[in-house]
C-alpha positions, 0 to 999 in steps of 0.5 A: 530543527523542530525546536527552534530556529537560529533566532531562538524563536520556537518553530511551529510544529508540523501541520497537515496544511504545510505538508499539503502545500509542499506536496502540491508544489512538488506534485506539479510534474507528476509523482514527487520523488520522495525517495530522493529527499532526505529532510530532517525528521520534524515529529509526528502528525496526528494522522492515521490510515485505517485498515479500510483505507480511510485517512484521519486527521485529528481523529476526523476522516479526511473527506476530500479525495484530492487532499487524500491523494495529495498526502498519499503522493508524498507517503514513504515507507522507510527501512525502519518500518515506519510511515512518513509524509516527506517533502523537500524540507520536512519528514513527519511520521503518521500511523498506518493500521495495516497497509496504506492502500486498499485494492478494491477491484481487479480486471483480468486479461488473458487466461491461465499462465498468460493472464495479467491481473491489474488491481485498482486501489481506493485512490485510483492507482493501478498495478499489474501483478507481476515481477514489479508488483508482487502479491503476497499472502500473510496468514493470521497465526491464530485463525489462519485467515489470509490477508493478501497484499499487492505491492504498489510502489516503493515498499507501499502495499495495498490490502486486497479487499475480501470481494476482490480476493474471492474473485481471484480465488475463483480463477486460481489454480494449482502449481508446483512452487518451491518444491511443494504444491500450492494453490494460487494465481498466475499474473504477468508470467509469475505464480503467486502462492496463496495456500498449500494445496493440501490445506484447501477444501476437497472441492477446490483440489484440481 
């Protein structure tokens, strides 16, 4: 339905302004239920989320945080692995370089197995690591460099920034996990493995 309407006139291509207007209306009662909407695909927008969490439109950073939050409220990560902005009437593709959000801080309550680590994203969302918000650590096959992520909602993750991850390493500990010894983090009663214990420097072994 992006090519023409019933009168034969060519419809306008999807625009950021149109998406924003629809998102603004849908967000009046809280986070829009994008998982319930199944509108037609209307093409791609020249919109990109960089690895550092900066949103770009037509190659220019979107400087208004309320507008970024509005777009983020209708962001969906579908089973095809692609990211879309979704409203009740249209679905448009955007580019995400890594994860759509960045975890820029974390606060720790409790200690050891009873601790809860709550992450704060660059857009102000919070997620307490645990069963509903798991942490995963991907490793670069070439360098072994870790890339840690926290699940925020509905297949949308936040890349945990370097300074926050290093703080977590300081409170990490060793535990048995799936038959092996791992160094990782406890939160919400769940152990999240970071790296095999035998791959850590000697001064990090417990």
